[in-house]
CHARMM-style PDB file with segment names, atoms N, HN, CA, C and O in Angstrom:
ATOM      1  N   MET     1       0.768  -1.218   0.473  1.00  0.00      PROA
ATOM      2  CA  MET     1      -0.348  -0.357  -0.141  1.00  0.00      PROA
ATOM      3  C   MET     1       0.244   1.219  -0.277  1.00  0.00      PROA
ATOM      4  O   MET     1      -0.272   2.109  -0.955  1.00  0.00      PROA
ATOM      5  N   SER     2       1.443   1.326   0.532  1.00  0.00      PROA
ATOM      6  HN  SER     2       1.862   0.604   1.082  1.00  0.00      PROA
ATOM      7  CA  SER     2       2.687   2.283   0.562  1.00  0.00      PROA
ATOM      8  C   SER     2       3.679   2.327  -0.531  1.00  0.00      PROA
ATOM      9  O   SER     2       4.370   3.324  -0.328  1.00  0.00      PROA
ATOM     10  N   THR     3       3.954   1.897  -1.276  1.00  0.00      PROA
ATOM     11  HN  THR     3       3.393   1.086  -1.441  1.00  0.00      PROA
ATOM     12  CA  THR     3       4.459   2.076  -2.132  1.00  0.00      PROA
ATOM     13  C   THR     3       3.866   2.750  -3.677  1.00  0.00      PROA
ATOM     14  O   THR     3       4.427   3.188  -4.681  1.00  0.00      PROA
ATOM     15  N   GLU     4       2.043   2.517  -3.140  1.00  0.00      PROA
ATOM     16  HN  GLU     4       1.587   2.161  -2.324  1.00  0.00      PROA
ATOM     17  CA  GLU     4       1.117   2.351  -4.337  1.00  0.00      PROA
ATOM     18  C   GLU     4       0.925   4.294  -3.784  1.00  0.00      PROA
ATOM     19  O   GLU     4       1.350   5.240  -4.446  1.00  0.00      PROA
ATOM     20  N   SER     5       0.459   4.356  -2.940  1.00  0.00      PROA
ATOM     21  HN  SER     5       0.113   3.587  -2.402  1.00  0.00      PROA
ATOM     22  CA  SER     5       0.405   5.925  -3.023  1.00  0.00      PROA
ATOM     23  C   SER     5       2.285   6.770  -2.936  1.00  0.00      PROA
ATOM     24  O   SER     5       2.587   7.756  -3.607  1.00  0.00      PROA
ATOM     25  N   SER     6       2.941   6.282  -2.274  1.00  0.00      PROA
ATOM     26  HN  SER     6       2.696   5.481  -1.729  1.00  0.00      PROA
ATOM     27  CA  SER     6       4.134   7.037  -2.954  1.00  0.00      PROA
ATOM     28  C   SER     6       4.689   7.078  -4.170  1.00  0.00      PROA
ATOM     29  O   SER     6       5.637   7.830  -4.392  1.00  0.00      PROA
ATOM     30  N   SER     7       4.186   6.301  -5.080  1.00  0.00      PROA
ATOM     31  HN  SER     7       3.415   5.690  -4.900  1.00  0.00      PROA
ATOM     32  CA  SER     7       4.500   6.445  -6.408  1.00  0.00      PROA
ATOM     33  C   SER     7       3.236   7.331  -7.173  1.00  0.00      PROA
ATOM     34  O   SER     7       3.431   7.873  -8.261  1.00  0.00      PROA
ATOM     35  N   THR     8       2.200   7.389  -6.613  1.00  0.00      PROA
ATOM     36  HN  THR     8       2.041   6.949  -5.729  1.00  0.00      PROA
ATOM     37  CA  THR     8       1.264   7.986  -6.764  1.00  0.00      PROA
ATOM     38  C   THR     8       1.207   9.324  -6.655  1.00  0.00      PROA
ATOM     39  O   THR     8       0.606  10.141  -7.353  1.00  0.00      PROA
ATOM     40  N   ALA     9       2.267   9.547  -5.197  1.00  0.00      PROA
ATOM     41  HN  ALA     9       2.756   8.884  -4.630  1.00  0.00      PROA
ATOM     42  CA  ALA     9       2.078  10.731  -4.675  1.00  0.00      PROA
ATOM     43  C   ALA     9       2.863  11.004  -5.152  1.00  0.00      PROA
ATOM     44  O   ALA     9       2.339  11.864  -5.860  1.00  0.00      PROA
ATOM     45  N   THR    10       3.850  11.007  -5.417  1.00  0.00      PROA
ATOM     46  HN  THR    10       4.276  10.308  -4.842  1.00  0.00      PROA
ATOM     47  CA  THR    10       5.291  11.669  -6.328  1.00  0.00      PROA
ATOM     48  C   THR    10       4.772  12.202  -7.565  1.00  0.00      PROA
ATOM     49  O   THR    10       4.731  13.418  -7.380  1.00  0.00      PROA
ATOM     50  N   PRO    11       4.387  11.968  -8.633  1.00  0.00      PROA
ATOM     51  CA  PRO    11       3.590  12.312  -9.882  1.00  0.00      PROA
ATOM     52  C   PRO    11       3.462  13.538  -9.359  1.00  0.00      PROA
ATOM     53  O   PRO    11       4.226  14.495  -9.481  1.00  0.00      PROA
ATOM     54  N   GLU    12       1.938  13.416  -8.468  1.00  0.00      PROA
ATOM     55  HN  GLU    12       1.317  12.638  -8.369  1.00  0.00      PROA
ATOM     56  CA  GLU    12       0.826  13.957  -8.260  1.00  0.00      PROA
ATOM     57  C   GLU    12       0.493  15.293  -7.777  1.00  0.00      PROA
ATOM     58  O   GLU    12      -0.375  16.123  -8.048  1.00  0.00      PROA
ATOM     59  N   SER    13       1.720  15.200  -6.773  1.00  0.00      PROA
ATOM     60  HN  SER    13       2.425  14.525  -6.554  1.00  0.00      PROA
ATOM     61  CA  SER    13       2.293  16.046  -5.508  1.00  0.00      PROA
ATOM     62  C   SER    13       2.403  17.298  -6.340  1.00  0.00      PROA
ATOM     63  O   SER    13       2.338  18.261  -5.577  1.00  0.00      PROA
ATOM     64  N   PRO    14       2.535  17.657  -7.525  1.00  0.00      PROA
ATOM     65  CA  PRO    14       3.036  19.212  -8.589  1.00  0.00      PROA
ATOM     66  C   PRO    14       1.993  19.717  -8.206  1.00  0.00      PROA
ATOM     67  O   PRO    14       1.803  20.626  -7.397  1.00  0.00      PROA
ATOM     68  N   VAL    15       0.968  18.828  -9.086  1.00  0.00      PROA
ATOM     69  HN  VAL    15       1.122  18.090  -9.743  1.00  0.00      PROA
ATOM     70  CA  VAL    15      -0.071  18.965  -9.463  1.00  0.00      PROA
ATOM     71  C   VAL    15      -1.450  19.653  -8.087  1.00  0.00      PROA
ATOM     72  O   VAL    15      -2.218  20.609  -8.200  1.00  0.00      PROA
ATOM     73  N   SER    16      -1.298  18.854  -7.129  1.00  0.00      PROA
ATOM     74  HN  SER    16      -0.674  18.078  -7.037  1.00  0.00      PROA
ATOM     75  CA  SER    16      -2.338  18.893  -6.054  1.00  0.00      PROA
ATOM     76  C   SER    16      -2.009  20.182  -5.213  1.00  0.00      PROA
ATOM     77  O   SER    16      -2.957  20.695  -4.619  1.00  0.00      PROA
ATOM     78  N   GLU    17      -0.668  20.803  -5.091  1.00  0.00      PROA
ATOM     79  HN  GLU    17       0.102  20.385  -5.573  1.00  0.00      PROA
ATOM     80  CA  GLU    17       0.012  21.819  -4.340  1.00  0.00      PROA
ATOM     81  C   GLU    17      -0.510  22.747  -5.520  1.00  0.00      PROA
ATOM     82  O   GLU    17      -1.588  23.330  -5.405  1.00  0.00      PROA
ATOM     83  N   SER    18       0.308  22.873  -6.699  1.00  0.00      PROA
ATOM     84  HN  SER    18       1.183  22.399  -6.792  1.00  0.00      PROA
ATOM     85  CA  SER    18      -0.791  23.761  -7.771  1.00  0.00      PROA
ATOM     86  C   SER    18      -2.231  24.194  -7.245  1.00  0.00      PROA
ATOM     87  O   SER    18      -2.793  25.050  -6.560  1.00  0.00      PROA
ATOM     88  N   THR    19      -2.457  23.101  -7.972  1.00  0.00      PROA
ATOM     89  HN  THR    19      -2.001  22.406  -8.528  1.00  0.00      PROA
ATOM     90  CA  THR    19      -4.447  23.150  -7.523  1.00  0.00      PROA
ATOM     91  C   THR    19      -4.597  23.527  -5.737  1.00  0.00      PROA
ATOM     92  O   THR    19      -5.484  24.264  -5.307  1.00  0.00      PROA
ATOM     93  N   ASN    20      -3.744  22.984  -5.020  1.00  0.00      PROA
ATOM     94  HN  ASN    20      -3.023  22.386  -5.370  1.00  0.00      PROA
ATOM     95  CA  ASN    20      -4.200  23.906  -3.543  1.00  0.00      PROA
ATOM     96  C   ASN    20      -3.477  25.189  -3.747  1.00  0.00      PROA
ATOM     97  O   ASN    20      -3.736  26.057  -2.914  1.00  0.00      PROA
ATOM     98  N   GLN    21      -3.185  25.292  -4.066  1.00  0.00      PROA
ATOM     99  HN  GLN    21      -2.974  24.586  -4.743  1.00  0.00      PROA
ATOM    100  CA  GLN    21      -2.758  27.011  -4.515  1.00  0.00      PROA
ATOM    101  C   GLN    21      -3.523  27.634  -4.989  1.00  0.00      PROA
ATOM    102  O   GLN    21      -3.373  28.856  -5.017  1.00  0.00      PROA
ATOM    103  N   GLN    22      -4.264  27.228  -5.356  1.00  0.00      PROA
ATOM    104  HN  GLN    22      -4.386  26.236  -5.333  1.00  0.00      PROA
ATOM    105  CA  GLN    22      -5.092  28.051  -6.172  1.00  0.00      PROA
ATOM    106  C   GLN    22      -6.860  28.134  -5.158  1.00  0.00      PROA
ATOM    107  O   GLN    22      -7.770  28.962  -5.120  1.00  0.00      PROA
ATOM    108  N   VAL    23      -6.580  26.649  -4.413  1.00  0.00      PROA
ATOM    109  HN  VAL    23      -5.841  25.977  -4.443  1.00  0.00      PROA
ATOM    110  CA  VAL    23      -7.616  26.883  -3.674  1.00  0.00      PROA
ATOM    111  C   VAL    23      -7.918  28.104  -2.952  1.00  0.00      PROA
ATOM    112  O   VAL    23      -8.928  28.788  -2.785  1.00  0.00      PROA
ATOM    113  N   LEU    24      -6.338  28.165  -2.465  1.00  0.00      PROA
ATOM    114  HN  LEU    24      -5.518  27.610  -2.601  1.00  0.00      PROA
ATOM    115  CA  LEU    24      -6.124  29.370  -1.146  1.00  0.00      PROA
ATOM    116  C   LEU    24      -6.429  30.576  -1.510  1.00  0.00      PROA
ATOM    117  O   LEU    24      -7.000  31.377  -0.769  1.00  0.00      PROA
ATOM    118  N   THR    25      -5.932  30.900  -3.148  1.00  0.00      PROA
ATOM    119  HN  THR    25      -5.468  30.250  -3.750  1.00  0.00      PROA
ATOM    120  CA  THR    25      -6.079  31.536  -3.573  1.00  0.00      PROA
ATOM    121  C   THR    25      -7.333  32.242  -3.603  1.00  0.00      PROA
ATOM    122  O   THR    25      -7.380  33.472  -3.566  1.00  0.00      PROA
ATOM    123  N   SER    26      -8.449  31.433  -3.675  1.00  0.00      PROA
ATOM    124  HN  SER    26      -8.411  30.435  -3.704  1.00  0.00      PROA
ATOM    125  CA  SER    26      -9.700  31.482  -4.636  1.00  0.00      PROA
ATOM    126  C   SER    26     -10.349  31.764  -2.927  1.00  0.00      PROA
ATOM    127  O   SER    26     -11.266  32.585  -2.916  1.00  0.00      PROA
ATOM    128  N   THR    27     -10.134  31.433  -2.142  1.00  0.00      PROA
ATOM    129  HN  THR    27      -9.389  30.766  -2.152  1.00  0.00      PROA
ATOM    130  CA  THR    27     -10.818  31.107  -0.283  1.00  0.00      PROA
ATOM    131  C   THR    27      -9.964  32.768   0.826  1.00  0.00      PROA
ATOM    132  O   THR    27     -10.487  33.043   1.907  1.00  0.00      PROA
ATOM    133  N   GLU    28      -9.263  33.250   0.536  1.00  0.00      PROA
ATOM    134  HN  GLU    28      -8.839  33.027  -0.341  1.00  0.00      PROA
ATOM    135  CA  GLU    28      -8.800  33.888   0.878  1.00  0.00      PROA
ATOM    136  C   GLU    28      -9.893  35.574   0.602  1.00  0.00      PROA
ATOM    137  O   GLU    28     -10.273  35.940  -0.511  1.00  0.00      PROA
ATOM    138  N   PRO    29     -10.161  36.262   1.807  1.00  0.00      PROA
ATOM    139  CA  PRO    29     -11.513  37.224   1.640  1.00  0.00      PROA
ATOM    140  C   PRO    29     -10.751  38.501   0.560  1.00  0.00      PROA
ATOM    141  O   PRO    29      -9.572  38.785   0.776  1.00  0.00      PROA
ATOM    142  N   LYS    30     -11.408  39.116  -0.422  1.00  0.00      PROA
ATOM    143  HN  LYS    30     -12.365  38.885  -0.597  1.00  0.00      PROA
ATOM    144  CA  LYS    30     -10.870  39.964  -1.014  1.00  0.00      PROA
ATOM    145  C   LYS    30     -10.779  41.551   0.133  1.00  0.00      PROA
ATOM    146  O   LYS    30     -11.477  41.933   1.073  1.00  0.00      PROA
ATOM    147  N   PRO    31      -9.715  42.042  -0.469  1.00  0.00      PROA
ATOM    148  CA  PRO    31      -9.054  43.409  -0.102  1.00  0.00      PROA
ATOM    149  C   PRO    31     -10.159  43.997   0.184  1.00  0.00      PROA
ATOM    150  O   PRO    31     -11.061  43.709  -0.602  1.00  0.00      PROA
ATOM    151  N   SER    32     -10.480  44.817   1.129  1.00  0.00      PROA
ATOM    152  HN  SER    32      -9.747  45.051   1.767  1.00  0.00      PROA
ATOM    153  CA  SER    32     -11.277  45.817   1.350  1.00  0.00      PROA
ATOM    154  C   SER    32     -10.990  46.880   0.122  1.00  0.00      PROA
ATOM    155  O   SER    32     -10.306  46.958  -0.898  1.00  0.00      PROA
ATOM    156  N   TYR    33     -11.874  47.590   0.814  1.00  0.00      PROA
ATOM    157  HN  TYR    33     -12.430  47.527   1.643  1.00  0.00      PROA
ATOM    158  CA  TYR    33     -12.143  48.935  -0.616  1.00  0.00      PROA
ATOM    159  C   TYR    33     -11.397  50.547  -0.343  1.00  0.00      PROA
ATOM    160  O   TYR    33     -11.093  51.448  -1.124  1.00  0.00      PROA
ATOM    161  N   VAL    34     -11.296  50.415   0.971  1.00  0.00      PROA
ATOM    162  HN  VAL    34     -11.543  49.683   1.606  1.00  0.00      PROA
ATOM    163  CA  VAL    34     -10.039  51.432   2.055  1.00  0.00      PROA
ATOM    164  C   VAL    34      -8.733  50.745   1.531  1.00  0.00      PROA
ATOM    165  O   VAL    34      -7.823  51.543   1.311  1.00  0.00      PROA
ATOM    166  N   LYS    35      -8.356  48.958   1.199  1.00  0.00      PROA
ATOM    167  HN  LYS    35      -9.096  48.310   1.378  1.00  0.00      PROA
ATOM    168  CA  LYS    35      -7.501  48.646   1.568  1.00  0.00      PROA
ATOM    169  C   LYS    35      -6.936  49.450  -0.358  1.00  0.00      PROA
ATOM    170  O   LYS    35      -5.943  50.097  -0.687  1.00  0.00      PROA
ATOM    171  N   LEU    36      -8.151  48.960  -1.159  1.00  0.00      PROA
ATOM    172  HN  LEU    36      -8.958  48.434  -0.892  1.00  0.00      PROA
ATOM    173  CA  LEU    36      -7.297  48.669  -2.579  1.00  0.00      PROA
ATOM    174  C   LEU    36      -8.024  50.649  -2.756  1.00  0.00      PROA
ATOM    175  O   LEU    36      -8.560  50.525  -3.858  1.00  0.00      PROA
ATOM    176  N   ALA    37      -8.225  51.777  -2.447  1.00  0.00      PROA
ATOM    177  HN  ALA    37      -7.790  51.878  -1.552  1.00  0.00      PROA
ATOM    178  CA  ALA    37      -7.774  52.913  -2.233  1.00  0.00      PROA
ATOM    179  C   ALA    37      -6.647  53.216  -2.297  1.00  0.00      PROA
ATOM    180  O   ALA    37      -6.000  53.851  -3.130  1.00  0.00      PROA
ATOM    181  N   MET    38      -6.329  52.583  -1.074  1.00  0.00      PROA
ATOM    182  HN  MET    38      -6.855  52.068  -0.397  1.00  0.00      PROA
ATOM    183  CA  MET    38      -4.685  53.177  -0.505  1.00  0.00      PROA
ATOM    184  C   MET    38      -3.661  52.965  -1.291  1.00  0.00      PROA
ATOM    185  O   MET    38      -2.841  53.830  -1.600  1.00  0.00      PROA
ATOM    186  N   ARG    39      -3.649  51.680  -1.697  1.00  0.00      PROA
ATOM    187  HN  ARG    39      -4.316  50.978  -1.445  1.00  0.00      PROA
ATOM    188  CA  ARG    39      -2.618  51.016  -2.994  1.00  0.00      PROA
ATOM    189  C   ARG    39      -3.207  51.764  -4.329  1.00  0.00      PROA
ATOM    190  O   ARG    39      -2.365  51.944  -5.209  1.00  0.00      PROA
ATOM    191  N   ASN    40      -3.907  52.007  -4.473  1.00  0.00      PROA
ATOM    192  HN  ASN    40      -4.591  51.861  -3.758  1.00  0.00      PROA
ATOM    193  CA  ASN    40      -4.473  52.681  -5.811  1.00  0.00      PROA
ATOM    194  C   ASN    40      -3.385  54.582  -5.852  1.00  0.00      PROA
ATOM    195  O   ASN    40      -2.839  55.117  -6.816  1.00  0.00      PROA
ATOM    196  N   MET    41      -3.491  55.089  -4.297  1.00  0.00      PROA
ATOM    197  HN  MET    41      -3.935  54.655  -3.514  1.00  0.00      PROA
ATOM    198  CA  MET    41      -2.914  55.860  -4.384  1.00  0.00      PROA
ATOM    199  C   MET    41      -1.544  56.382  -4.618  1.00  0.00      PROA
ATOM    200  O   MET    41      -1.068  57.311  -5.271  1.00  0.00      PROA
ATOM    201  N   VAL    42      -0.756  54.777  -3.295  1.00  0.00      PROA
ATOM    202  HN  VAL    42      -1.143  54.022  -2.764  1.00  0.00      PROA
ATOM    203  CA  VAL    42       0.410  54.930  -3.399  1.00  0.00      PROA
ATOM    204  C   VAL    42       0.630  54.630  -5.476  1.00  0.00      PROA
ATOM    205  O   VAL    42       1.255  55.426  -6.177  1.00  0.00      PROA
ATOM    206  N   ARG    43       0.216  53.850  -5.809  1.00  0.00      PROA
ATOM    207  HN  ARG    43      -0.291  53.204  -5.240  1.00  0.00      PROA
ATOM    208  CA  ARG    43       0.707  52.994  -7.396  1.00  0.00      PROA
ATOM    209  C   ARG    43       0.502  54.694  -8.107  1.00  0.00      PROA
ATOM    210  O   ARG    43       1.262  54.927  -9.046  1.00  0.00      PROA
ATOM    211  N   LYS    44      -0.287  55.626  -7.774  1.00  0.00      PROA
ATOM    212  HN  LYS    44      -0.905  55.438  -7.011  1.00  0.00      PROA
ATOM    213  CA  LYS    44      -0.531  56.715  -8.962  1.00  0.00      PROA
ATOM    214  C   LYS    44      -0.941  58.176  -7.838  1.00  0.00      PROA
ATOM    215  O   LYS    44      -2.002  58.643  -7.425  1.00  0.00      PROA
ATOM    216  N   ARG    45       0.474  58.523  -7.658  1.00  0.00      PROA
ATOM    217  HN  ARG    45       1.336  58.144  -7.993  1.00  0.00      PROA
ATOM    218  CA  ARG    45       0.773  59.265  -5.905  1.00  0.00      PROA
ATOM    219  C   ARG    45       0.446  60.625  -6.838  1.00  0.00      PROA
ATOM    220  O   ARG    45      -0.282  61.227  -6.049  1.00  0.00      PROA
ATOM    221  N   GLY    46       0.542  61.577  -8.157  1.00  0.00      PROA
ATOM    222  HN  GLY    46       1.134  61.088  -8.798  1.00  0.00      PROA
ATOM    223  CA  GLY    46       1.026  62.606  -8.906  1.00  0.00      PROA
ATOM    224  C   GLY    46      -1.135  63.215  -8.897  1.00  0.00      PROA
ATOM    225  O   GLY    46      -1.834  64.162  -8.536  1.00  0.00      PROA
ATOM    226  N   THR    47      -1.267  61.795  -9.592  1.00  0.00      PROA
ATOM    227  HN  THR    47      -0.700  61.025  -9.885  1.00  0.00      PROA
ATOM    228  CA  THR    47      -3.127  61.722  -9.920  1.00  0.00      PROA
ATOM    229  C   THR    47      -3.671  62.208  -8.472  1.00  0.00      PROA
ATOM    230  O   THR    47      -4.038  63.310  -8.065  1.00  0.00      PROA
ATOM    231  N   SER    48      -3.582  61.044  -7.916  1.00  0.00      PROA
ATOM    232  HN  SER    48      -3.284  60.149  -8.246  1.00  0.00      PROA
ATOM    233  CA  SER    48      -4.120  61.591  -6.698  1.00  0.00      PROA
ATOM    234  C   SER    48      -4.171  63.385  -5.691  1.00  0.00      PROA
ATOM    235  O   SER    48      -5.139  63.953  -5.187  1.00  0.00      PROA
ATOM    236  N   ILE    49      -2.791  63.776  -5.744  1.00  0.00      PROA
ATOM    237  HN  ILE    49      -2.004  63.315  -6.154  1.00  0.00      PROA
ATOM    238  CA  ILE    49      -2.124  64.536  -4.762  1.00  0.00      PROA
ATOM    239  C   ILE    49      -3.131  65.833  -5.808  1.00  0.00      PROA
ATOM    240  O   ILE    49      -3.654  66.767  -5.200  1.00  0.00      PROA
ATOM    241  N   TYR    50      -3.290  65.722  -7.366  1.00  0.00      PROA
ATOM    242  HN  TYR    50      -2.865  64.964  -7.859  1.00  0.00      PROA
ATOM    243  CA  TYR    50      -4.071  66.971  -8.230  1.00  0.00      PROA
ATOM    244  C   TYR    50      -5.122  66.316  -7.697  1.00  0.00      PROA
ATOM    245  O   TYR    50      -5.022  66.544  -6.492  1.00  0.00      PROA
ATOM    246  N   HSD    51      -6.225  65.530  -7.901  1.00  0.00      PROA
ATOM    247  HN  HSD    51      -6.307  65.345  -8.880  1.00  0.00      PROA
ATOM    248  CA  HSD    51      -6.916  65.416  -8.050  1.00  0.00      PROA
ATOM    249  C   HSD    51      -7.765  66.373  -5.992  1.00  0.00      PROA
ATOM    250  O   HSD    51      -8.591  67.265  -5.795  1.00  0.00      PROA
ATOM    251  N   PHE    52      -6.745  65.301  -4.828  1.00  0.00      PROA
ATOM    252  HN  PHE    52      -6.074  64.577  -4.988  1.00  0.00      PROA
ATOM    253  CA  PHE    52      -7.034  66.871  -3.795  1.00  0.00      PROA
ATOM    254  C   PHE    52      -7.239  67.630  -4.083  1.00  0.00      PROA
ATOM    255  O   PHE    52      -8.411  67.981  -4.214  1.00  0.00      PROA
ATOM    256  N   PHE    53      -5.724  68.743  -4.507  1.00  0.00      PROA
ATOM    257  HN  PHE    53      -4.771  68.458  -4.400  1.00  0.00      PROA
ATOM    258  CA  PHE    53      -5.749  69.990  -4.756  1.00  0.00      PROA
ATOM    259  C   PHE    53      -6.972  70.831  -5.047  1.00  0.00      PROA
ATOM    260  O   PHE    53      -7.338  71.887  -4.532  1.00  0.00      PROA
ATOM    261  N   LEU    54      -7.529  70.071  -6.032  1.00  0.00      PROA
ATOM    262  HN  LEU    54      -7.232  69.212  -6.450  1.00  0.00      PROA
ATOM    263  CA  LEU    54      -8.447  70.225  -7.071  1.00  0.00      PROA
ATOM    264  C   LEU    54      -9.769  70.628  -6.689  1.00  0.00      PROA
ATOM    265  O   LEU    54     -10.511  71.497  -7.146  1.00  0.00      PROA
ATOM    266  N   THR    55      -9.960  69.428  -5.318  1.00  0.00      PROA
ATOM    267  HN  THR    55      -9.357  68.722  -4.947  1.00  0.00      PROA
ATOM    268  CA  THR    55     -11.127  69.720  -5.123  1.00  0.00      PROA
ATOM    269  C   THR    55     -11.506  70.155  -3.051  1.00  0.00      PROA
ATOM    270  O   THR    55     -12.374  70.009  -2.190  1.00  0.00      PROA
ATOM    271  N   THR    56     -10.058  70.756  -3.273  1.00  0.00      PROA
ATOM    272  HN  THR    56      -9.353  70.874  -3.972  1.00  0.00      PROA
ATOM    273  CA  THR    56      -9.804  72.005  -2.241  1.00  0.00      PROA
ATOM    274  C   THR    56     -10.093  72.788  -2.877  1.00  0.00      PROA
ATOM    275  O   THR    56     -11.254  73.130  -2.654  1.00  0.00      PROA
ATOM    276  N   VAL    57      -9.551  73.408  -3.755  1.00  0.00      PROA
ATOM    277  HN  VAL    57      -8.608  73.130  -3.936  1.00  0.00      PROA
ATOM    278  CA  VAL    57      -9.837  74.398  -3.950  1.00  0.00      PROA
ATOM    279  C   VAL    57     -11.645  74.441  -5.013  1.00  0.00      PROA
ATOM    280  O   VAL    57     -12.322  75.427  -5.303  1.00  0.00      PROA
ATOM    281  N   GLY    58     -11.784  73.620  -5.186  1.00  0.00      PROA
ATOM    282  HN  GLY    58     -11.234  72.819  -4.949  1.00  0.00      PROA
ATOM    283  CA  GLY    58     -13.579  74.021  -5.399  1.00  0.00      PROA
ATOM    284  C   GLY    58     -14.174  73.918  -4.367  1.00  0.00      PROA
ATOM    285  O   GLY    58     -15.351  74.268  -4.279  1.00  0.00      PROA
ATOM    286  N   LEU    59     -13.549  73.456  -3.439  1.00  0.00      PROA
ATOM    287  HN  LEU    59     -12.593  73.172  -3.510  1.00  0.00      PROA
ATOM    288  CA  LEU    59     -14.554  73.347  -1.972  1.00  0.00      PROA
ATOM    289  C   LEU    59     -14.907  74.452  -1.814  1.00  0.00      PROA
ATOM    290  O   LEU    59     -16.068  74.854  -1.893  1.00  0.00      PROA
ATOM    291  N   LEU    60     -13.207  75.558  -1.385  1.00  0.00      PROA
ATOM    292  HN  LEU    60     -12.264  75.231  -1.322  1.00  0.00      PROA
ATOM    293  CA  LEU    60     -13.156  76.757  -0.933  1.00  0.00      PROA
ATOM    294  C   LEU    60     -13.489  77.534  -2.108  1.00  0.00      PROA
ATOM    295  O   LEU    60     -14.558  77.974  -1.684  1.00  0.00      PROA
ATOM    296  N   ALA    61     -13.378  78.054  -3.306  1.00  0.00      PROA
ATOM    297  HN  ALA    61     -12.509  77.697  -3.651  1.00  0.00      PROA
ATOM    298  CA  ALA    61     -14.402  78.493  -4.060  1.00  0.00      PROA
ATOM    299  C   ALA    61     -15.802  78.258  -3.910  1.00  0.00      PROA
ATOM    300  O   ALA    61     -16.628  79.159  -4.055  1.00  0.00      PROA
ATOM    301  N   VAL    62     -16.167  76.811  -3.560  1.00  0.00      PROA
ATOM    302  HN  VAL    62     -15.496  76.079  -3.442  1.00  0.00      PROA
ATOM    303  CA  VAL    62     -17.819  77.240  -3.267  1.00  0.00      PROA
ATOM    304  C   VAL    62     -18.174  78.222  -1.876  1.00  0.00      PROA
ATOM    305  O   VAL    62     -18.972  79.131  -2.101  1.00  0.00      PROA
ATOM    306  N   LEU    63     -17.790  78.141  -0.849  1.00  0.00      PROA
ATOM    307  HN  LEU    63     -17.141  77.403  -0.667  1.00  0.00      PROA
ATOM    308  CA  LEU    63     -17.198  78.267   0.530  1.00  0.00      PROA
ATOM    309  C   LEU    63     -17.837  79.506   0.318  1.00  0.00      PROA
ATOM    310  O   LEU    63     -18.975  79.959   0.449  1.00  0.00      PROA
ATOM    311  N   ILE    64     -16.133  80.120  -0.250  1.00  0.00      PROA
ATOM    312  HN  ILE    64     -15.209  79.752  -0.356  1.00  0.00      PROA
ATOM    313  CA  ILE    64     -16.445  81.587  -0.327  1.00  0.00      PROA
ATOM    314  C   ILE    64     -17.062  82.765  -1.290  1.00  0.00      PROA
ATOM    315  O   ILE    64     -17.008  83.989  -1.406  1.00  0.00      PROA
ATOM    316  N   GLY    65     -17.811  81.393  -2.035  1.00  0.00      PROA
ATOM    317  HN  GLY    65     -17.855  80.398  -1.940  1.00  0.00      PROA
ATOM    318  CA  GLY    65     -18.623  82.030  -2.604  1.00  0.00      PROA
ATOM    319  C   GLY    65     -20.363  81.896  -1.871  1.00  0.00      PROA
ATOM    320  O   GLY    65     -21.375  82.543  -2.137  1.00  0.00      PROA
ATOM    321  N   LEU    66     -20.217  81.200  -1.256  1.00  0.00      PROA
ATOM    322  HN  LEU    66     -19.395  80.675  -1.039  1.00  0.00      PROA
ATOM    323  CA  LEU    66     -21.668  80.777  -0.611  1.00  0.00      PROA
ATOM    324  C   LEU    66     -21.559  82.600   0.410  1.00  0.00      PROA
ATOM    325  O   LEU    66     -22.189  83.657   0.463  1.00  0.00      PROA
ATOM    326  N   ALA    67     -20.711  82.157   0.843  1.00  0.00      PROA
ATOM    327  HN  ALA    67     -20.200  81.298   0.799  1.00  0.00      PROA
ATOM    328  CA  ALA    67     -20.148  83.592   1.839  1.00  0.00      PROA
ATOM    329  C   ALA    67     -20.604  84.397   1.501  1.00  0.00      PROA
ATOM    330  O   ALA    67     -21.606  84.867   2.041  1.00  0.00      PROA
ATOM    331  N   TYR    68     -19.850  85.047   0.105  1.00  0.00      PROA
ATOM    332  HN  TYR    68     -19.036  84.665  -0.333  1.00  0.00      PROA
ATOM    333  CA  TYR    68     -20.123  86.496  -0.304  1.00  0.00      PROA
ATOM    334  C   TYR    68     -21.813  86.891  -0.665  1.00  0.00      PROA
ATOM    335  O   TYR    68     -22.449  87.935  -0.519  1.00  0.00      PROA
ATOM    336  N   LEU    69     -22.126  85.758  -1.112  1.00  0.00      PROA
ATOM    337  HN  LEU    69     -21.609  84.909  -1.230  1.00  0.00      PROA
ATOM    338  CA  LEU    69     -24.146  85.679  -2.060  1.00  0.00      PROA
ATOM    339  C   LEU    69     -24.424  85.990   0.006  1.00  0.00      PROA
ATOM    340  O   LEU    69     -24.915  87.066   0.347  1.00  0.00      PROA
ATOM    341  N   THR    70     -24.215  85.414   0.599  1.00  0.00      PROA
ATOM    342  HN  THR    70     -23.816  84.540   0.322  1.00  0.00      PROA
ATOM    343  CA  THR    70     -25.600  85.719   1.585  1.00  0.00      PROA
ATOM    344  C   THR    70     -24.733  86.300   2.592  1.00  0.00      PROA
ATOM    345  O   THR    70     -25.136  85.863   3.669  1.00  0.00      PROA
ATOM    346  N   ARG    71     -23.548  87.217   2.812  1.00  0.00      PROA
ATOM    347  HN  ARG    71     -23.220  87.571   1.936  1.00  0.00      PROA
ATOM    348  CA  ARG    71     -23.725  88.444   3.806  1.00  0.00      PROA
ATOM    349  C   ARG    71     -24.131  89.409   4.207  1.00  0.00      PROA
ATOM    350  OT1 ARG    71     -23.708  89.862   5.270  1.00  0.00      PROA
TER     351      ARG     71
END
């Protein structure tokens, strides 16, 4: 019995290991939205900074405009 299992386990072990890795990767939880957003911000550093400053300037313009109109 042990010779059969060892002879069949040797050729199948690379196949079973690759299928085990596929199963492990598919059962891992998906990264959260926050984690994905942080990863994208690190990858696209310049774009994120540009959008941050653009949003800040736009928000300040709206607030100053409302303050001027409602004085």
